[in-house]
C-alpha positions as CSV (number, residue, x, y, z in Angstrom):
1,M,0.2,0.2,-0.2
2,V,1.2,3.5,-1.3
3,E,-0.2,7.0,0.3
4,N,0.9,10.0,-1.6
5,F,0.5,13.4,0.7
6,K,2.4,16.9,-0.2
7,I,3.8,19.2,2.5
8,T,5.2,23.0,2.6
9,A,8.6,22.4,3.5
10,F,9.1,26.4,4.8
11,T,13.0,26.0,5.8
12,L,13.5,24.0,2.3
13,K,11.0,26.5,1.0
14,R,9.5,24.3,-1.0
15,K,6.6,22.0,-1.2
16,L,7.7,18.0,-1.4
17,N,6.1,15.2,-2.7
18,I,6.0,12.1,-0.2
19,S,5.0,8.7,-1.1
20,V,5.1,6.0,2.0
21,Y,5.2,2.4,0.7
22,L,3.7,0.2,3.8
23,P,4.3,-3.2,4.3
24,N,1.5,-5.8,3.6
25,D,0.5,-6.5,7.9
26,Y,0.5,-2.8,9.0
27,N,-3.2,-2.0,9.1
28,E,-3.3,-5.4,10.9
29,S,-0.6,-5.2,13.1
30,S,0.3,-2.1,16.5
31,R,4.2,-2.5,16.5
32,T,6.7,0.2,14.5
33,Y,8.8,-0.6,11.5
34,P,12.8,-0.3,10.6
35,T,12.0,3.1,8.0
36,L,14.1,4.0,5.0
37,Y,14.4,7.2,3.8
38,L,14.9,6.6,-0.3
39,L,16.1,10.2,-2.1
40,D,14.5,10.4,-5.6
41,G,11.9,8.7,-4.9
42,E,10.2,10.1,-8.0
43,R,12.2,7.2,-9.8
44,F,10.7,4.2,-7.7
45,F,7.1,5.6,-7.2
46,H,3.5,7.0,-9.0
47,S,2.6,10.3,-8.0
48,L,0.0,11.6,-8.9
49,D,1.8,15.6,-10.8
50,N,4.6,13.4,-12.3
51,N,5.3,10.7,-14.9
52,R,9.0,9.9,-13.9
53,Q,8.6,6.5,-12.3
54,E,11.4,4.0,-13.8
55,F,11.0,0.9,-11.2
56,D,7.6,-0.5,-9.5
57,L,9.2,-0.7,-6.2
58,P,6.1,-1.5,-3.9
59,K,5.8,-4.0,-6.0
60,L,9.4,-5.4,-5.4
61,L,8.2,-5.1,-1.6
62,D,5.2,-7.3,-2.0
63,E,6.8,-10.1,-3.2
64,E,9.2,-9.9,-0.8
65,N,6.9,-9.6,1.8
66,L,9.3,-7.2,4.0
67,N,8.4,-5.5,6.5
68,V,9.2,-1.9,6.5
69,I,8.2,1.8,5.8
70,I,9.6,3.4,2.8
71,V,9.6,6.8,2.6
72,G,10.4,8.3,-0.9
73,I,10.8,11.8,-0.9
74,H,11.0,13.3,-4.8
75,T,13.6,15.3,-5.6
76,P,13.1,18.7,-7.7
77,T,12.6,18.1,-11.4
78,I,15.3,21.6,-11.7
79,L,19.3,19.4,-11.6
80,E,20.3,22.4,-10.1
81,W,18.4,22.6,-7.0
82,R,18.0,18.6,-7.3
83,I,22.2,18.7,-6.8
84,S,22.1,21.6,-4.1
85,E,19.6,19.7,-1.5
86,L,22.1,16.2,-2.6
87,N,25.0,17.0,-2.5
88,P,26.6,19.2,0.9
89,Y,30.1,18.3,-0.7
90,Y,29.9,20.2,-4.0
91,K,32.7,21.5,-5.4
92,L,31.8,22.8,-8.7
93,D,32.1,26.7,-9.4
94,S,28.3,26.9,-9.6
95,S,26.1,29.9,-8.9
96,Q,22.9,27.7,-9.4
97,V,24.4,25.4,-6.8
98,D,24.7,25.8,-2.9
99,P,25.3,23.1,-1.2
100,E,24.4,25.2,2.5
101,V,21.2,23.9,1.2
102,G,21.9,19.9,0.9
103,K,23.0,20.4,4.8
104,V,19.4,22.2,5.7
105,F,18.1,18.6,3.8
106,S,19.8,16.6,5.6
107,N,18.2,18.5,8.5
108,Y,14.7,18.6,7.4
109,L,14.8,14.7,6.6
110,D,16.6,13.9,10.9
111,K,14.0,16.6,12.1
112,E,11.1,17.9,10.5
113,L,9.7,15.2,8.6
114,K,10.5,12.8,10.9
115,E,8.6,14.6,13.4
116,V,6.0,14.5,10.5
117,L,5.9,11.1,9.6
118,S,5.9,10.2,13.3
119,Q,2.7,11.6,13.6
120,R,1.3,9.9,10.5
121,Y,1.9,6.3,10.7
122,R,3.8,4.1,13.4
123,I,7.6,4.5,12.0
124,S,10.9,3.5,14.3
125,N,13.2,6.3,14.8
126,E,15.8,4.1,17.0
127,N,15.7,2.4,12.9
128,S,15.5,5.4,10.2
129,Y,18.2,4.5,7.3
130,L,18.7,5.8,4.3
131,I,18.9,4.7,0.7
132,C,20.9,7.4,-2.2
133,F,21.6,6.6,-5.9
134,N,24.2,8.8,-7.4
135,D,24.5,12.0,-6.6
136,A,22.4,11.4,-3.5
137,A,25.1,9.2,-1.9
138,N,26.6,12.7,-1.0
139,Q,23.7,13.2,1.5
140,G,23.5,10.1,2.1
141,I,27.4,9.7,3.5
142,Y,26.6,13.5,5.2
143,S,23.6,12.8,7.1
144,I,25.3,9.0,8.8
145,Y,27.8,11.5,10.1
146,H,26.2,14.7,11.0
147,Q,22.4,13.0,12.5
148,S,22.3,10.7,14.8
149,N,19.1,8.9,14.4
150,F,20.2,7.5,11.0
151,K,21.8,4.5,11.1
152,G,23.3,3.3,8.1
153,A,22.9,3.9,4.6
154,A,22.6,2.0,0.8
155,L,25.2,4.4,-1.3
156,F,24.2,3.0,-4.9
157,S,27.0,3.9,-7.9
158,P,28.4,6.4,-5.5
159,D,29.0,10.0,-7.5
160,F,31.6,12.1,-6.5
161,S,32.8,13.1,-9.7
162,K,31.0,16.7,-7.8
163,S,31.9,16.4,-4.6
164,D,35.0,17.7,-2.5
165,Y,36.8,14.4,-1.2
166,E,38.7,16.3,1.7
167,P,35.7,17.2,3.4
168,I,34.4,13.5,3.1
169,L,37.0,11.7,4.4
170,E,37.1,14.1,7.3
171,D,33.7,13.5,8.3
172,I,34.3,10.3,8.2
173,F,37.3,10.6,10.6
174,H,36.2,12.8,13.1
175,N,32.2,11.8,13.0
176,M,33.1,8.0,13.2
177,K,29.8,6.5,14.8
178,I,30.7,2.9,16.1
179,G,27.5,0.5,14.5
180,K,26.5,2.9,11.5
181,R,25.9,0.4,8.9
182,F,27.3,0.9,5.0
183,Y,26.2,-1.1,1.6
184,I,27.8,0.2,-1.1
185,F,27.2,-1.0,-4.8
186,N,31.0,-0.2,-7.0
187,G,28.9,-1.3,-10.6
188,G,29.6,-0.3,-13.4
189,L,30.7,-1.2,-16.7
190,D,33.5,1.1,-16.9
191,G,35.4,-0.3,-14.0
192,K,36.4,0.6,-10.4
193,N,35.0,4.0,-9.6
194,H,38.2,4.8,-7.8
195,K,36.6,7.5,-4.8
196,V,34.6,4.2,-3.4
197,E,37.8,2.6,-3.1
198,R,39.3,5.2,-1.3
199,F,36.2,5.9,0.8
200,K,36.2,1.4,1.3
201,E,40.2,2.0,2.1
202,K,39.2,5.0,5.0
203,L,36.4,3.1,6.2
204,D,39.4,-0.1,6.8
205,E,41.6,2.4,8.3
206,L,39.8,4.2,10.7
207,K,38.2,0.0,12.0
208,I,35.1,0.7,10.5
209,N,33.7,-3.2,9.2
210,N,30.3,-2.6,9.7
211,Y,29.8,-2.6,5.7
212,Y,29.5,-4.6,2.4
213,L,31.3,-3.6,-0.9
214,N,28.7,-4.9,-3.8
215,N,31.6,-5.3,-6.7
216,N,29.5,-5.4,-9.9
217,F,30.3,-4.5,-12.9
218,E,28.0,-6.6,-15.2
219,S,25.9,-2.8,-15.8
220,N,25.6,0.6,-14.0
221,S,22.1,1.2,-15.5
222,F,19.4,2.1,-13.0
223,N,17.1,-0.7,-13.6
224,F,19.8,-2.8,-13.1
225,Q,21.3,-1.4,-9.8
226,T,17.7,-1.7,-8.1
227,K,17.5,-5.2,-7.9
228,Y,20.0,-5.1,-5.4
229,I,17.7,-2.7,-3.2
230,I,16.2,-5.8,-1.6
231,D,19.5,-7.4,-1.1
232,S,20.8,-3.8,1.0
233,I,17.8,-3.7,3.2
234,N,18.3,-7.1,4.2
235,Y,22.0,-5.7,4.8
236,L,21.5,-3.1,6.2
237,L,18.6,-4.4,9.4
238,K,21.3,-7.3,9.4
239,R,18.9,-9.7,8.2
240,D,20.3,-13.0,6.1
């Protein structure tokens, strides 16, 4: 079951489309559920006012019968606005992109949006995770190390090409939290993403072993990556 609604995010100065997937047993249960925040939600959920869905995630979740809540956060259609929200580490020279917005967005997810959701749904505040693709992986890393409530993140084909990489490494070093978990899909036909490899090396150096690196170079297409979403959810929730 999927519910779609809009909210006005005053701190972001825009309206947000939100899609919430509720598990099959939600109405028959009274318990809380682990919650995963899925960035670029418009690619996974049908919404009444856009046609950008590329993958039917609710169907896959129903088939797998996963007892989780997925919150799809639809990102702006204007590319520069999307990058501003999803990449706090942005380094290129662009007057249209503001990485400070990414930090505001991170705080909004962890505090304001979570409060709205907790009033509507039985979400578990102690079990919150992020699922991020490409540029959005930067937001996943930032939020993991700057927001205490997020316990892990799935990073699919992280794109660090527009990012200042040193602050990423500094965040890992200075804000290391024991128990944070990463699922990293490092796929692509062009070979290894060397910055992802460096990210892995930093995790190893700091003895952060709660991560799984999926080096799969069969394809870097979006549809191929999504095959591993269930795998990433199971890993983040420590399921076999």
